[in-house]
C-alpha positions in Angstrom: 0.0 0.0 0.0 1.4 3.4 -0.9 1.8 5.7 2.0 0.5 9.3 2.0 2.8 12.3 2.2 4.8 12.9 5.4 5.2 16.2 7.2 7.0 17.2 10.4 5.8 18.5 13.7 8.7 20.0 15.5 8.4 21.3 19.1 11.9 22.8 18.9 12.8 20.5 21.9 15.4 21.8 24.4 17.1 18.6 25.3 18.9 18.1 28.7 22.2 19.8 28.5 21.3 22.2 25.7 20.0 25.8 25.4 17.0 27.4 23.6 19.5 28.8 21.0 20.7 25.3 20.2 17.2 24.0 20.0 16.2 26.7 17.5 19.4 26.1 15.5 18.5 22.4 15.4 15.0 23.2 14.2 16.3 25.0 11.2 18.8 22.3 10.5 16.0 19.7 10.6 13.8 21.8 8.3 16.5 22.0 5.7 17.2 18.3 6.1 13.6 17.2 5.6 13.1 19.7 2.8 15.8 17.9 0.9 14.1 14.6 1.6 10.8 15.7 0.1 8.6 16.2 3.2 5.6 18.3 2.5 5.4 20.7 5.5 7.2 21.7 8.7 5.0 22.8 11.6 5.9 24.4 14.9 3.6 24.6 17.9 2.7 27.3 20.5 3.5 26.3 24.1 4.2 28.7 27.0 6.0 28.2 30.3 7.4 24.9 28.9 11.1 24.5 29.9 11.6 21.8 27.2 10.1 23.7 24.2 11.6 26.7 22.4 8.7 27.6 20.1 6.7 29.8 22.3 7.0 32.8 19.9 5.7 30.6 17.2 5.4 33.1 14.4 9.0 34.3 15.0 10.3 30.7 14.8 8.3 30.1 11.6 9.9 33.2 10.1 13.3 31.8 11.1 12.6 28.5 9.5 11.0 29.8 6.4 13.8 32.3 5.7 16.3 29.4 6.0 14.5 27.1 3.6 13.1 27.6 0.1 10.4 25.1 -0.9 8.9 23.3 2.1 5.7 24.7 3.6 6.2 26.1 7.0 3.4 26.8 9.5 1.8 26.5 12.9 0.6 23.3 14.4 -0.7 25.3 15.9 -1.4 28.8 17.1 -3.6 28.6 20.2 -6.1 31.3 19.0 -7.8 32.0 22.4 -4.4 33.4 23.5 -4.5 36.1 20.9 -6.7 38.7 19.2 -7.5 37.4 15.7 -6.3 40.5 13.9 -2.9 40.2 15.5 -2.6 36.6 14.2 -3.8 37.8 10.8 -1.1 40.5 10.7 1.6 38.0 11.8 0.7 35.3 9.3 -0.1 37.9 6.6 3.4 39.2 7.0 4.8 35.6 6.8 2.8 35.0 3.7 4.0 38.2 2.1 7.6 37.3 2.8 7.2 33.6 1.7 4.3 33.5 -0.7 2.6 30.1 -1.1 4.5 28.5 1.7 2.7 29.4 5.0 0.1 27.3 6.8 -1.9 28.4 9.9 -3.2 25.6 12.1 -5.5 26.7 14.9 -6.2 25.2 18.3 -8.5 26.2 21.1 -6.5 24.9 24.1 -4.2 27.5 25.8 -1.1 25.4 25.4 -0.1 26.0 29.0 -1.3 26.0 32.6 -3.9 28.3 34.1 -1.5 30.7 35.8 0.3 31.2 32.5 -3.0 31.9 30.8 -3.5 34.7 33.3 0.0 35.9 32.6 -0.9 36.0 28.9 -3.7 38.4 29.9 -6.3 36.1 28.4 -9.7 35.2 29.8 -9.7 31.5 30.7 -13.2 31.3 29.1 -11.9 32.6 25.7 -12.0 29.1 24.3 -15.7 29.3 24.3 -15.7 31.8 21.4 -13.2 29.8 19.4 -15.5 29.2 16.4 -16.3 32.9 16.1 -12.7 33.9 16.4 -11.7 31.5 13.6 -14.4 33.1 11.4 -13.1 36.5 12.3 -9.6 35.5 11.5 -10.6 34.1 8.1 -12.4 37.3 7.3 -9.2 39.3 8.0 -7.2 37.1 5.7 -9.8 37.2 2.9 -10.1 39.8 0.2 -11.3 43.0 2.0 -14.9 44.0 1.5 -15.8 47.5 0.2 -15.9 49.9 3.1 -14.4 47.4 5.6 -13.2 49.6 8.4 -10.7 47.3 10.1 -8.2 45.4 7.9 -5.1 43.3 8.6 -2.2 44.9 6.8 -0.3 42.7 5.8 -2.9 40.0 5.8 -5.9 41.1 3.8 -6.1 39.1 0.6 -3.3 36.6 1.5 -5.8 33.8 2.1 -3.4 31.9 4.3 -4.7 28.4 4.4 -6.3 27.6 7.8 -6.4 24.3 9.5 -8.4 23.2 12.6 -6.4 21.1 15.0 -8.0 18.8 17.5 -7.9 15.9 19.9 -11.6 15.4 20.3 -14.9 15.4 18.4 -15.2 19.2 18.8 -12.5 20.1 16.4 -13.7 17.6 13.8 -17.2 19.1 13.9 -15.9 22.6 13.5 -13.5 21.8 10.7 -16.3 20.1 8.9 -18.8 23.0 9.3 -16.2 25.5 8.1 -14.9 23.4 5.3 -11.3 23.4 6.5 -8.6 20.7 6.6 -8.4 18.9 9.9 -5.3 17.7 11.8 -5.8 15.2 14.7 -3.3 15.1 17.5 -3.2 11.3 17.7 0.5 11.5 18.6 -0.4 12.3 22.2 -4.3 12.0 22.4 -5.2 9.0 20.3 -8.5 7.9 21.9 -11.0 9.8 19.7 -9.0 9.5 16.5 -11.3 7.2 14.5 -14.7 8.7 15.7 -13.3 12.2 15.0 -12.3 11.3 11.4 -15.6 9.7 10.8 -17.6 12.8 12.0 -15.3 15.1 10.0 -15.7 13.2 6.7 -19.4 12.5 7.1 -20.4 16.1 7.9 -17.9 18.0 5.8 -19.3 21.1 3.9 -17.2 22.4 1.0 -15.7 25.9 1.3 -13.8 28.3 -0.9 -10.6 26.9 0.6 -11.4 23.2 0.4 -13.8 21.2 -1.8 -13.3 17.7 -0.2 -12.3 16.7 3.3 -8.6 16.5 4.0 -7.4 14.8 7.2 -3.9 14.8 8.6 -3.1 12.5 11.5 -0.2 12.8 14.0 2.1 10.0 14.9 5.3 9.5 16.9 7.9 7.9 14.7 11.4 6.7 15.6 13.3 4.9 13.0 16.8 3.4 13.3 18.8 0.7 11.6 17.5 -1.9 14.1 14.4 -2.3 16.2 16.6 -2.4 19.3 18.2 0.9 18.6 14.9 2.6 17.8 13.3 1.3 21.0 16.3 2.6 23.0 15.9 6.1 21.4 12.2 6.0 22.1 12.8 5.8 25.9 13.4 9.6 25.8 9.8 10.2 24.8 8.6 7.5 27.3 10.4 9.2 30.2 9.1 12.6 29.1 5.5 11.5 29.1 6.0 9.6 32.4 7.3 12.9 33.9 4.1 14.6 32.9 2.1 12.3 35.0 4.5 12.9 37.8 4.0 16.7 37.5 7.6 17.2 36.5 7.7 18.6 33.0 11.2 19.2 31.9 13.7 19.1 29.1 13.9 16.0 26.9 16.1 13.4 28.7 18.6 11.1 27.0 17.6 7.5 26.4 18.1 4.9 29.0 18.7 1.1 28.8 15.8 -0.1 31.0 12.6 1.8 30.8 10.9 -0.8 32.9 13.0 0.3 35.9 12.0 3.9 35.3 8.2 3.7 35.5 5.7 2.1 37.7 3.1 -0.3 36.2 0.4 2.4 36.4 2.7 5.0 34.8 3.6 2.5 32.1 -0.1 2.0 31.4 -0.9 5.7 31.3 2.1 6.6 29.2 1.7 3.8 26.7 -2.0 4.8 26.2 -0.9 8.3 25.3 1.8 7.1 23.0 -0.2 4.3 21.4 0.0 5.9 18.0 3.8 5.5 17.9 5.8 3.6 15.3 9.2 2.6 16.5 11.7 0.3 14.8 13.7 -0.5 11.8 12.5 0.8 8.4 10.9 -2.5 7.6 9.0 -2.7 10.9 7.8 0.9 10.7 6.7 0.5 7.1 4.5 -2.4 8.0 3.0 -0.5 11.0 2.4 2.6 9.0 0.6 0.7 6.3 -1.8 -0.7 8.9 -2.2 2.8 10.3 -3.1 4.3 7.0 -5.5 1.4 6.2 -7.2 2.1 9.5 -7.5 5.9 9.2 -7.4 6.6 5.4 -5.2 9.5 6.3 -4.5 12.0 3.5 -1.2 13.0 5.2 0.8 12.0 8.3 2.5 14.6 10.5 5.4 13.0 12.4 6.8 14.0 15.8 10.1 12.5 16.7 11.3 13.2 20.3 14.9 12.0 19.9 17.5 13.4 22.2 20.5 13.1 19.9 20.0 15.6 17.0 22.1 13.5 14.5 20.0 10.5 15.2 16.8 12.5 14.8 18.0 13.5 11.4 18.8 9.9 10.6 15.3 8.8 11.7 13.7 11.2 9.2 16.1 10.1 6.5 15.1 6.4 7.1 11.4 7.3 7.2 11.6 9.1 3.9 12.9 5.9 2.3 10.0 4.0 3.9 7.5 6.2 2.1 8.9 5.6 -1.4 
């Protein structure tokens, strides 16, 4: 079975022993690497007060990556719209689209991407997510061709028609993407439970729009590829530790891999972490290819966006290299 196009979700991870500057440099290096391998898009995500993630100023990092590449699409996966005034996001992404025509995507989420205290520090009302649909519509209006007599315009922004995506990990996002006729990206790389019901709702209720005539679904997956299954499983222990630490209330920088993950977590932590990471494909190219074929058969995904939390940057590059060969 042919596999759909691959894209990259990069959180600009700050690994243990490194700095934000090094993380941002690695993100650009990775973007250049996957551009040469034929990946479709490179997305960065908005997180705040996260000591292991360097992409908080997401539009700035997108500008950094887009300026250092030439063909790959670059975008947000995503911007947490309740944290911002829609006109500000329209101006930011209108500017990006003016600088890099035809290469900018704007994925939108309604979660704050942080904790409650940081939401308050962002000067946003915690109930702002309730008006997410209206804010998406407002944002789309700012990016569309301006209407005669329109008093408030995004400049740059108006007329750029930056492609919007709805991101989600539940049925809510699927329903909204379908109603608005927008492409849908499901965060199955960390919230896999509602994946199949969400895709079904999205496809069954999709209404065509000016941007999109047919439903288009991208699904998230954790992928770690190495020359052997054993090496890939060893590298994957970084992600397993990181998610275990979330349950322990100890979010931190991405740790190096360890030899015995069973000695690290309790049985309950193993169960919780393994459930969150159930859409993970780890192994040799042959093993990952078989697993991804089954994943695509199950989801009918139009595109797969890959997250690879690998501590060693060179091995992360190698994983994406091997994955690109799997897809051909």
